[in-house]
SERO-4910 file (N, C-alpha, C, O; in steps of 0.05 Angstrom, whole numbers):
BEGIN
 pado doro    nc1    nc2    nc3   cac1   cac2   cac3    cc1    cc2    cc3    oc1    oc2    oc3
  Met    A   1912  -1336   -284   1890  -1314   -280   1877  -1312   -259   1873  -1332   -246
  Ile    A   1867  -1289   -250   1847  -1283   -230   1816  -1285   -240   1808  -1271   -259
  Ser    A   1801  -1301   -228   1776  -1304   -232   1761  -1285   -229   1765  -1273   -208
  Gln    A   1737  -1276   -247   1730  -1249   -240   1706  -1259   -216   1706  -1245   -196
  Ser    A   1692  -1276   -216   1675  -1288   -193   1684  -1284   -163   1673  -1274   -143
  Lys    A   1711  -1299   -170   1725  -1290   -142   1733  -1264   -132   1731  -1256   -109
  Leu    A   1743  -1249   -157   1752  -1221   -146   1721  -1209   -140   1720  -1193   -122
  Met    A   1695  -1216   -155   1677  -1197   -141   1669  -1202   -114   1654  -1188   -101
  Ser    A   1682  -1232   -105   1679  -1234    -74   1686  -1216    -54   1674  -1211    -33
  Ile    A   1711  -1204    -64   1716  -1180    -52   1704  -1170    -37   1707  -1171    -13
  Gln    A   1680  -1153    -52   1663  -1134    -45   1647  -1136    -18   1639  -1115     -7
  Arg    A   1643  -1165     -7   1631  -1163     17   1647  -1163     41   1638  -1171     63
  Trp    A   1674  -1151     39   1691  -1148     59   1701  -1118     55   1718  -1109     70
  Glu    A   1689  -1099     32   1697  -1078     40   1683  -1052     52   1691  -1029     49
  Gln    A   1660  -1063     65   1649  -1046     73   1661  -1029     99   1659  -1005     99
  Asp    A   1673  -1040    119   1684  -1029    145   1706  -1012    143   1711   -996    161
  Gly    A   1721  -1015    121   1746   -991    113   1773  -1003    126   1794   -990    130
  Arg    A   1768  -1035    135   1798  -1041    134   1811  -1048    118   1836  -1045    120
  Ile    A   1803  -1057    101   1824  -1066     82   1838  -1037     78   1862  -1033     79
  Trp    A   1816  -1016     73   1833   -990     63   1853   -982     78   1872   -971     67
  Gln    A   1853   -987    101   1874   -980    124   1896   -995    126   1916   -984    133
  Glu    A   1896  -1020    120   1911  -1036    120   1934  -1035     92   1958  -1040     92
  Trp    A   1915  -1025     69   1930  -1018     46   1950   -992     56   1974   -995     56
  Arg    A   1939   -973     62   1945   -945     68   1971   -956     83   1991   -952     69
  Glu    A   1975   -968    106   1993   -974    127   2017   -997    110   2040  -1002    116
  Gly    A   1998  -1007     86   2031  -1029     80   2030  -1054     89   2046  -1071     82
  Ile    A   2007  -1061    110   2014  -1095    124   1988  -1099    122   1970  -1083    129
  Pro    A   1985  -1129    108   1962  -1142    103   1950  -1153    132   1964  -1168    145
  Gly    A   1932  -1146    139   1920  -1155    163   1897  -1172    161   1890  -1179    138
  Pro    A   1881  -1181    185   1861  -1197    181   1838  -1197    155   1831  -1215    139
  Ala    A   1830  -1168    157   1812  -1161    137   1822  -1165    105   1808  -1175     87
  Thr    A   1845  -1156    103   1859  -1167     81   1858  -1194     65   1851  -1202     43
  Cys    A   1872  -1206     93   1875  -1241     92   1852  -1252     86   1850  -1271     70
  Arg    A   1832  -1242     97   1798  -1257     97   1790  -1257     66   1782  -1276     53
  Ala    A   1796  -1226     57   1786  -1215     29   1799  -1232     11   1785  -1249      0
  Val    A   1825  -1230      5   1846  -1233    -12   1853  -1265    -19   1851  -1277    -40
  Val    A   1863  -1274      8   1865  -1305      4   1847  -1328    -12   1856  -1345    -28
  Pro    A   1822  -1324     -3   1806  -1338    -21   1808  -1334    -55   1806  -1352    -71
  Val    A   1810  -1314    -60   1816  -1303    -87   1842  -1318   -105   1840  -1332   -125
  Val    A   1865  -1310    -90   1898  -1322    -98   1903  -1343    -85   1921  -1356    -96
  Asp    A   1893  -1352    -63   1900  -1379    -58   1936  -1372    -42   1950  -1391    -34
  Ala    A   1943  -1351    -40   1962  -1345    -28   1971  -1319    -14   1960  -1298    -21
  Thr    A   1990  -1319      4   1994  -1290     20   2010  -1270     16   2014  -1251     30
  Glu    A   2024  -1279    -15   2049  -1258    -20   2049  -1261    -55   2034  -1276    -68
  Gly    A   2061  -1250    -61   2072  -1252    -93   2054  -1226   -113   2041  -1208   -102
  Pro    A   2057  -1229   -139   2042  -1209   -157   2017  -1212   -151   2007  -1195   -135
  Glu    A   2000  -1234   -161   1976  -1237   -152   1959  -1220   -133   1941  -1205   -139
  Trp    A   1969  -1228   -104   1970  -1227    -83   1966  -1195    -82   1946  -1185    -72
  Asp    A   1989  -1178    -95   1995  -1152    -90   1963  -1140   -111   1944  -1126   -103
  Ala    A   1967  -1151   -133   1941  -1140   -151   1914  -1135   -139   1901  -1114   -138
  Val    A   1909  -1161   -127   1879  -1161   -117   1883  -1146    -94   1865  -1129    -91
  Trp    A   1899  -1146    -77   1897  -1125    -48   1895  -1096    -60   1881  -1079    -49
  Met    A   1909  -1092    -84   1901  -1062   -102   1872  -1060   -104   1859  -1042    -94
  Val    A   1862  -1079   -118   1835  -1076   -127   1818  -1078   -101   1798  -1065   -100
  Ala    A   1823  -1089    -84   1804  -1093    -57   1806  -1064    -46   1786  -1051    -42
  Ala    A   1832  -1055    -42   1835  -1026    -25   1821  -1000    -42   1807   -982    -32
  Leu    A   1830  -1003    -74   1817   -987    -90   1789   -984    -81   1780   -965    -67
  Gln    A   1773  -1008    -91   1743  -1010    -85   1734   -999    -60   1714   -985    -60
  Ala    A   1751  -1004    -32   1745   -996     -9   1747   -972     -7   1733   -964     11
  Gly    A   1767   -949    -24   1769   -926    -20   1751   -907    -33   1746   -885    -25
  Leu    A   1741   -918    -52   1721   -894    -73   1699   -893    -65   1686   -912    -56
  Pro    A   1692   -868    -69   1661   -866    -66   1645   -891    -71   1651   -907    -88
  Arg    A   1623   -894    -56   1604   -920    -52   1594   -919    -83   1604   -939    -93
  Arg    A   1583   -908    -97   1572   -913   -123   1594   -918   -141   1590   -936   -157
  Ala    A   1620   -904   -141   1639   -918   -161   1650   -936   -170   1661   -941   -192
  Ser    A   1646   -956   -136   1657   -984   -135   1633  -1002   -134   1638  -1024   -123
  Leu    A   1607   -998   -142   1593  -1013   -143   1597  -1039   -163   1610  -1032   -182
  Arg    A   1592  -1061   -164   1591  -1083   -176   1628  -1091   -190   1630  -1106   -208
  Gly    A   1644  -1082   -181   1669  -1080   -186   1678  -1063   -213   1695  -1072   -228
  Thr    A   1667  -1041   -216   1680  -1028   -237   1679  -1001   -227   1661   -989   -216
  Val    A   1707   -995   -233   1710   -956   -230   1709   -945   -254   1717   -951   -277
  Thr    A   1694   -923   -241   1681   -903   -267   1704   -880   -265   1704   -863   -247
  Ile    A   1722   -881   -285   1745   -849   -284   1735   -836   -309   1747   -816   -314
  Gly    A   1718   -841   -325   1717   -826   -354   1700   -801   -351   1707   -781   -363
  Gln    A   1677   -800   -335   1655   -780   -341   1666   -755   -335   1650   -737   -337
  Ala    A   1694   -747   -325   1707   -725   -330   1722   -723   -352   1737   -704   -351
  Gly    A   1722   -738   -373   1749   -748   -389   1753   -721   -412   1771   -718   -428
  Ala    A   1732   -705   -407   1740   -683   -429   1757   -658   -418   1762   -637   -430
  Ser    A   1766   -667   -390   1780   -647   -375   1808   -649   -383   1816   -672   -384
  Ser    A   1824   -632   -388   1856   -638   -390   1870   -648   -362   1890   -663   -358
  Met    A   1853   -633   -345   1864   -637   -310   1865   -672   -305   1884   -685   -296
  Asn    A   1840   -680   -314   1835   -709   -311   1856   -729   -327   1870   -746   -317
  Ala    A   1855   -720   -355   1878   -737   -374   1906   -732   -359   1922   -751   -358
  Ala    A   1913   -707   -347   1940   -707   -334   1942   -731   -314   1961   -747   -314
  Arg    A   1922   -732   -296   1918   -746   -272   1921   -782   -283   1937   -797   -273
  Leu    A   1904   -787   -302   1909   -812   -320   1934   -825   -327   1942   -848   -326
  Arg    A   1945   -801   -335   1976   -804   -347   1994   -813   -326   2009   -833   -328
  Lys    A   1991   -793   -302   2010   -798   -276   2006   -826   -264   2025   -840   -255
  Ala    A   1974   -834   -265   1965   -864   -253   1980   -880   -272   1981   -902   -261
  Ile    A   1992   -880   -297   1995   -903   -314   2029   -904   -309   2041   -925   -309
  Val    A   2042   -875   -303   2068   -880   -296   2074   -893   -272   2091   -910   -270
  Ala    A   2056   -883   -248   2058   -894   -224   2051   -926   -231   2071   -939   -225
  Ala    A   2033   -939   -240   2031   -964   -248   2053   -978   -259   2053  -1003   -255
  Arg    A   2071   -968   -274   2094   -973   -295   2112   -980   -272   2123  -1001   -268
  Asn    A   2113   -952   -255   2139   -954   -228   2131   -972   -208   2149   -977   -191
  Gly    A   2108   -985   -204   2104  -1001   -188   2097   -981   -160   2101   -988   -137
  Asp    A   2089   -961   -167   2081   -941   -139   2056   -941   -134   2039   -927   -146
  Arg    A   2050   -963   -109   2016   -968   -113   2005   -939    -95   1986   -930   -107
  Asp    A   2010   -928    -78   2006   -902    -63   1995   -879    -77   1976   -866    -68
  Arg    A   2010   -874   -106   2013   -851   -124   1986   -864   -141   1965   -851   -143
  Leu    A   1988   -893   -154   1969   -900   -173   1938   -896   -157   1920   -882   -164
  Leu    A   1940   -913   -135   1914   -909   -117   1907   -879   -110   1883   -875   -108
  Arg    A   1921   -857   -107   1908   -831   -108   1905   -822   -129   1886   -806   -130
  Tyr    A   1915   -825   -149   1908   -806   -174   1877   -820   -190   1861   -806   -202
  Leu    A   1873   -851   -189   1851   -859   -194   1827   -861   -176   1805   -866   -184
  Val    A   1837   -855   -146   1813   -846   -130   1808   -811   -139   1785   -802   -138
  Asp    A   1825   -798   -145   1822   -766   -153   1795   -769   -176   1773   -759   -172
  Ile    A   1804   -783   -197   1785   -791   -226   1761   -802   -212   1739   -793   -220
  Ala    A   1761   -815   -198   1735   -834   -190   1719   -802   -182   1700   -794   -195
  Lys    A   1728   -791   -163   1718   -764   -154   1707   -743   -170   1688   -728   -169
  Ala    A   1729   -747   -188   1717   -722   -205   1688   -729   -224   1671   -713   -233
  His    A   1689   -755   -227   1667   -770   -241   1644   -761   -231   1625   -758   -245
  His    A   1644   -757   -205   1615   -747   -191   1605   -719   -203   1582   -709   -207
  Asn    A   1630   -709   -208   1615   -673   -204   1624   -667   -236   1634   -645   -240
  Gln    A   1621   -683   -256   1622   -683   -282   1603   -696   -292   1611   -713   -307
  Met    A   1575   -695   -288   1550   -717   -294   1546   -721   -325   1539   -741   -336
  Ala    A   1551   -696   -335   1542   -696   -365   1560   -715   -390   1554   -717   -413
  Tyr    A   1579   -724   -379   1594   -739   -391   1586   -776   -391   1584   -789   -369
  Arg    A   1583   -785   -409   1586   -816   -413   1607   -825   -394   1628   -813   -394
  Pro    A   1600   -849   -376   1631   -860   -366   1647   -878   -385   1638   -891   -404
  Leu    A   1672   -876   -376   1684   -898   -389   1691   -917   -359   1698   -909   -337
  Gln    A   1686   -944   -370   1690   -961   -343   1713   -980   -349   1716   -992   -370
  Leu    A   1733   -981   -322   1749   -999   -325   1749  -1027   -309   1755  -1026   -285
  Asn    A   1743  -1047   -319   1732  -1071   -302   1754  -1083   -289   1773  -1093   -301
  Leu    A   1751  -1080   -255   1765  -1084   -242   1782  -1115   -240   1803  -1119   -229
  Ser    A   1765  -1136   -254   1777  -1165   -254   1798  -1151   -280   1821  -1147   -273
  Arg    A   1792  -1146   -304   1815  -1142   -322   1841  -1123   -306   1865  -1127   -310
  Trp    A   1835  -1111   -295   1852  -1093   -287   1874  -1102   -262   1895  -1092   -257
  Ala    A   1857  -1129   -248   1877  -1141   -235   1895  -1161   -246   1918  -1164   -239
  Arg    A   1883  -1172   -262   1902  -1190   -282   1916  -1181   -295   1936  -1195   -297
  Glu    A   1917  -1157   -308   1936  -1141   -320   1959  -1128   -306   1983  -1127   -312
  Thr    A   1942  -1118   -283   1967  -1113   -256   1981  -1133   -244   2003  -1126   -236
  Ala    A   1975  -1159   -240   1992  -1182   -235   2003  -1191   -255   2019  -1210   -249
  Asp    A   2002  -1186   -281   2017  -1194   -304   2042  -1172   -304   2065  -1179   -304
  Ala    A   2033  -1142   -304   2055  -1122   -292   2069  -1125   -277   2092  -1121   -284
  Leu    A   2063  -1134   -249   2087  -1136   -230   2100  -1158   -227   2116  -1160   -208
  Ser    A   2095  -1181   -249   2108  -1207   -251   2135  -1192   -269   2146  -1209   -283
  Gly    A   2142  -1175   -270   2166  -1166   -274   2176  -1166   -305   2200  -1165   -310
  Asp    A   2155  -1166   -327   2163  -1169   -356   2165  -1139   -363   2142  -1129   -359
  Pro    A   2177  -1125   -370   2175  -1095   -379   2154  -1087   -401   2136  -1070   -399
  Ala    A   2161  -1105   -426   2149  -1110   -448   2119  -1108   -438   2106  -1088   -445
  Lys    A   2110  -1126   -424   2083  -1135   -418   2070  -1104   -401   2049  -1094   -409
  Val    A   2084  -1090   -378   2075  -1071   -365   2084  -1048   -382   2080  -1027   -370
  Gly    A   2094  -1043   -404   2092  -1017   -422   2067  -1021   -441   2054  -1001   -445
  Ala    A   2058  -1051   -455   2032  -1048   -472   2008  -1047   -454   1989  -1035   -464
  Val    A   2001  -1059   -422   1979  -1053   -414   1978  -1018   -411   1958  -1005   -415
  Cys    A   2006  -1008   -402   1999   -978   -396   1991   -963   -424   1972   -949   -424
  Gln    A   2006   -967   -449   1996   -958   -470   1967   -963   -474   1953   -942   -476
  Arg    A   1955   -985   -476   1929   -989   -482   1908   -979   -464   1886   -978   -474
  Trp    A   1912   -970   -437   1901   -952   -423   1898   -930   -430   1875   -922   -431
  Leu    A   1919   -913   -440   1923   -892   -453   1909   -889   -473   1893   -870   -476
  Met    A   1913   -908   -493   1898   -909   -517   1864   -908   -512   1849   -890   -520
  Asp    A   1857   -932   -494   1823   -931   -485   1815   -906   -478   1797   -894   -490
  Tyr    A   1828   -896   -459   1819   -868   -454   1822   -842   -468   1806   -824   -465
  Thr    A   1845   -842   -482   1842   -817   -503   1820   -825   -531   1810   -807   -545
  Lys    A   1818   -845   -534   1795   -850   -557   1769   -840   -544   1756   -824   -557
  Gln    A   1759   -847   -519   1738   -837   -502   1741   -808   -505   1725   -794   -518
  Val    A   1757   -801   -494   1762   -767   -491   1755   -751   -519   1743   -729   -522
  Gln    A   1767   -769   -538   1757   -752   -560   1735   -761   -574   1728   -751   -595
  Lys    A   1724   -778   -565   1695   -783   -573   1674   -764   -559   1654   -755   -570
  Leu    A   1681   -760   -538   1667   -740   -514   1670   -714   -528   1650   -702   -537
  Ala    A   1697   -703   -530   1703   -673   -541   1685   -673   -569   1671   -654   -572
  Glu    A   1686   -690   -586   1673   -683   -614   1637   -686   -608   1621   -673   -622
  Gly    A   1631   -697   -595   1603   -696   -585   1592   -668   -576   1573   -656   -587
  Ser    A   1609   -660   -554   1604   -635   -545   1604   -613   -568   1585   -598   -571
  Glu    A   1629   -610   -584   1630   -596   -608   1608   -591   -619   1599   -568   -622
  Glu    A   1594   -615   -626   1576   -613   -646   1549   -606   -632   1530   -606   -648
  Val    A   1545   -601   -610   1522   -592   -594   1532   -563   -593   1515   -546   -599
  Gly    A   1552   -557   -587   1557   -525   -586   1551   -511   -607   1541   -488   -606
  Gln    A   1560   -528   -635   1556   -521   -664   1525   -513   -672   1518   -494   -685
  Glu    A   1506   -536   -660   1488   -533   -660   1467   -506   -642   1447   -497   -652
  Glu    A   1474   -501   -625   1465   -486   -607   1472   -453   -620   1457   -433   -617
  Thr    A   1503   -453   -635   1505   -430   -647   1485   -423   -664   1474   -401   -665
  Val    A   1478   -445   -682   1462   -440   -712   1440   -432   -699   1432   -410   -705
  Asp    A   1425   -449   -679   1398   -437   -664   1396   -416   -661   1375   -404   -667
  Ala    A   1416   -403   -649   1422   -372   -637   1414   -356   -663   1393   -344   -662
  His    A   1426   -356   -680   1434   -339   -713   1408   -342   -724   1405   -324   -741
  Val    A   1381   -362   -722   1358   -366   -738   1343   -345   -724   1319   -341   -730
***
């Protein structure tokens, strides 16, 4: 398992954008090694890939979305466009397509800032890293369970948000008729 405190130490390395560049190029360089090796004490393998993915994701997100190791993806949750993006991200994770996974998660995080009326749904990056490492280990049942849980958590939050906005809309209609 990857410890949360070690994972949080990655954040001090994300500032200059080199981890993001190295991730996009697919070649771990000095910045990636300085950040990831202390967390997993290795230079390859599924845990390495998972932590590198988390570090790159944090470095690539808008600054507010990457604070304290939390990726905020749900404030735009009532939008069907973002629900579709999340489903695509889950498929990309299941298929091990890190570039697409990263692109969809960044798109969702960016949409969050445009929809400030909704409460955030947060995915803890340390949990995400551990589950990604498990998924990368090659256990198809584990990959399916992780992806299904992400989708269920997100769906529940979207339903709560939709119910809350319907109640507000109904109250406004009643007030208008009075």
